[in-house]
C-alpha positions in Angstrom: -0.3 0.4 -0.2 2.6 2.5 0.7 4.4 1.8 -2.6 0.6 2.7 -4.2 0.7 6.0 -2.6 4.3 6.8 -3.5 4.0 6.0 -7.4 0.6 7.9 -7.0 1.4 11.4 -5.6 4.6 10.8 -8.1 2.1 10.5 -11.1 -0.3 12.4 -9.9 2.3 15.6 -9.5 4.0 14.7 -12.9 0.8 15.1 -14.7 -0.2 18.6 -13.3 3.4 19.8 -13.4 4.5 18.7 -16.8 1.8 17.3 -18.4 3.5 16.0 -21.9 7.2 15.6 -21.0 8.5 12.3 -21.3 12.4 11.6 -21.3 14.5 7.9 -21.8 16.4 9.1 -18.9 14.0 9.1 -17.0 14.4 6.2 -13.6 12.2 3.9 -15.2 10.9 3.9 -19.0 8.2 3.1 -20.9 5.6 3.6 -23.0 3.0 4.2 -20.2 5.1 5.9 -17.6 7.8 6.3 -15.7 8.6 5.0 -12.1 11.3 5.7 -9.5 13.8 3.0 -8.8 11.8 2.0 -5.2 9.5 0.8 -7.1 7.8 -3.1 -6.7 5.2 -2.4 -9.5 5.7 -0.4 -13.1 3.6 -0.7 -16.5 5.5 -1.9 -19.4 2.9 -1.1 -22.6 0.3 -3.4 -21.6 1.7 -5.4 -19.0 2.0 -4.8 -14.9 4.8 -6.2 -13.2 4.5 -6.7 -9.6 7.1 -8.0 -6.8 6.0 -9.5 -3.8 8.9 -10.9 -1.1 10.4 -14.2 -3.3 8.5 -13.7 -6.8 7.4 -11.5 -9.8 3.7 -11.7 -11.1 2.3 -10.2 -14.2 -1.0 -8.9 -15.4 -2.4 -7.5 -18.9 -3.6 -5.1 -18.5 -4.6 -4.1 -22.3 -8.5 -3.7 -21.0 -7.3 -1.6 -17.6 -11.9 -2.4 -16.4 -10.6 -6.3 -16.8 -7.0 -6.6 -16.1 -6.1 -10.6 -16.3 -3.7 -12.4 -14.1 -0.8 -14.2 -16.7 1.8 -15.7 -14.8 4.4 -15.9 -11.6 7.7 -16.2 -11.6 9.6 -17.1 -8.2 13.1 -15.2 -7.9 14.8 -15.3 -4.4 14.5 -13.9 -1.1 13.7 -10.2 0.1 12.5 -8.7 -3.5 12.5 -5.2 -2.6 12.7 -3.1 -6.0 11.8 -4.0 -10.1 12.9 -0.9 -12.5 12.5 -1.4 -16.4 14.5 -0.7 -19.6 14.0 -2.2 -23.0 13.2 -5.4 -23.3 14.4 -6.1 -19.1 13.7 -6.2 -15.9 16.4 -5.1 -13.5 15.1 -6.3 -9.8 16.6 -5.8 -6.7 17.1 -8.0 -3.3 18.6 -7.3 0.0 21.4 -9.2 -1.5 21.4 -9.6 -5.2 20.4 -8.0 -8.7 18.5 -9.9 -10.4 18.2 -9.5 -14.7 15.0 -10.6 -16.5 14.2 -10.6 -20.2 10.8 -9.7 -21.3 11.1 -10.4 -24.7 7.9 -12.6 -24.3 6.0 -10.0 -22.1 3.7 -12.8 -20.1 6.9 -14.8 -19.7 9.7 -13.4 -17.6 13.0 -15.1 -18.5 15.9 -15.0 -15.8 19.2 -13.5 -17.5 21.6 -13.5 -14.8 21.9 -12.0 -11.3 25.2 -10.8 -9.3 25.5 -10.5 -5.8 26.3 -7.9 -3.5 29.6 -7.5 -0.7 27.1 -5.0 1.5 23.7 -6.3 2.2 20.5 -4.1 2.7 17.3 -2.2 1.3 18.2 -1.9 -2.5 16.9 0.2 -5.3 18.5 -0.2 -8.8 19.3 2.0 -12.3 20.2 0.9 -15.5 21.2 2.4 -19.0 23.0 1.2 -21.6 25.9 -0.8 -20.6 25.6 0.1 -16.8 23.7 -0.3 -13.8 24.0 1.1 -10.0 22.0 0.5 -7.2 22.4 1.9 -3.6 22.3 -0.5 -0.6 20.9 0.9 2.4 22.0 -0.8 6.0 19.3 -2.2 7.9 20.1 -1.2 11.4 21.3 1.9 11.2 23.1 4.5 8.9 25.5 3.4 6.0 25.2 2.0 2.9 27.1 2.1 -0.5 26.1 3.1 -4.1 27.6 -0.2 -6.3 28.3 0.7 -10.2 28.2 -2.5 -12.4 29.3 -3.4 -16.2 26.4 -5.0 -17.8 28.0 -4.7 -21.6 27.8 -8.2 -21.3 24.1 -9.1 -19.7 24.6 -13.0 -19.2 27.6 -11.9 -16.3 27.0 -8.7 -14.9 30.0 -7.3 -13.2 30.4 -5.0 -9.4 33.2 -2.5 -10.8 32.8 -0.1 -8.3 31.8 0.4 -4.7 31.7 4.1 -3.4 30.6 4.5 0.4 27.4 6.6 1.1 25.7 7.2 4.2 22.0 7.0 4.2 21.2 5.9 0.2 17.7 5.5 -1.2 16.3 5.6 -4.5 18.0 7.1 -7.6 18.1 9.2 -11.4 19.1 9.4 -14.3 19.7 11.8 -16.6 22.7 12.2 -19.6 25.7 12.1 -17.7 24.4 12.6 -14.3 23.1 10.5 -12.0 21.0 11.4 -8.5 21.0 9.6 -5.8 18.8 10.0 -2.9 20.2 10.6 0.5 17.4 10.9 3.4 17.9 14.1 5.5 21.2 14.8 3.9 19.8 15.5 0.5 20.2 14.6 -2.8 24.0 13.4 -4.5 24.7 14.6 -7.5 27.5 12.3 -9.7 28.6 13.1 -13.4 28.5 10.0 -15.2 31.0 10.8 -18.0 32.8 7.4 -17.5 29.6 5.6 -16.2 31.7 3.1 -14.2 33.5 5.9 -11.9 31.1 8.0 -10.7 32.4 11.7 -9.3 30.0 13.4 -6.8 29.8 16.6 -8.0 27.0 18.6 -5.8 24.6 18.1 -3.3 21.7 19.3 -2.8 20.0 20.2 0.7 16.5 21.6 1.0 14.9 20.6 4.3 13.4 17.6 3.2 14.1 13.9 3.5 14.6 12.5 0.1 13.7 9.2 -0.9 13.4 8.7 -4.4 13.2 10.7 -7.9 11.8 10.8 -11.4 13.6 12.8 -14.1 11.0 14.1 -16.6 12.4 16.3 -19.3 14.1 18.9 -17.5 12.1 18.8 -13.8 12.8 16.3 -11.5 11.1 15.0 -9.3 11.4 14.2 -5.8 9.4 11.9 -3.3 9.9 13.5 0.4 8.2 12.8 3.5 4.8 13.2 3.1 4.7 15.1 -0.4 6.9 15.6 -3.4 9.5 18.4 -4.6 10.3 19.8 -8.1 13.4 21.0 -9.4 14.7 22.5 -12.6 17.8 20.5 -14.1 17.6 22.6 -17.5 21.7 22.4 -15.9 21.6 18.9 -14.6 24.8 19.1 -12.4 22.7 22.2 -10.7 19.4 21.3 -9.9 17.4 24.4 -9.0 14.5 24.3 -6.5 11.1 24.9 -7.6 8.4 23.9 -4.8 7.0 21.2 -3.2 3.8 19.8 -2.6 2.4 18.2 0.7 -0.5 16.2 1.9 
């Protein structure tokens, strides 16, 4: 239910603020919408994918009034997030990143997986030949940003691990990675070399930052009790616009 509320707030805010903007840089992109990296369900074309603690469920929603359950795929334990890029799902657990093909959208098929060195809460984003996950310690502050080389999608590799204080969700725009760090704001990394992100800016705005969506030149940040909007015409220097709270 919490995830549903979060995503609903995101969608409503984006539609009211920037109705017709879309971007392949967005946190999770499909023909039907955009999701943050902390989501537990997403829509890709006419299919809804939802995750439970150990499985991925598939629904055909081409008729929104009559969604049809199609399949369930058991993945592993402590499954937490799902992210779509092209014909792949990147699924985060407390210990692993799983990559599934949805070339056949009704039958997700495992492509590969990779195990983390640091375990905890885990959102994932991906693009082209690279992917990132933040892993947050369940038992207090501390965590890392994992950087993956996914050129060989069958054998993803962790190529860099960057310490963070209390990381949450992420989003991508061009050569910039936005990583939320709760009370510490939003960390802005330049990724000219995607396997070696460089911290270029920290955006603090007196809110607790949990996740982001990139839509055109707008960064939408999920905060405690609502959302905040930033102008990212200059991607490395987000400029605060406003906040909307419940």
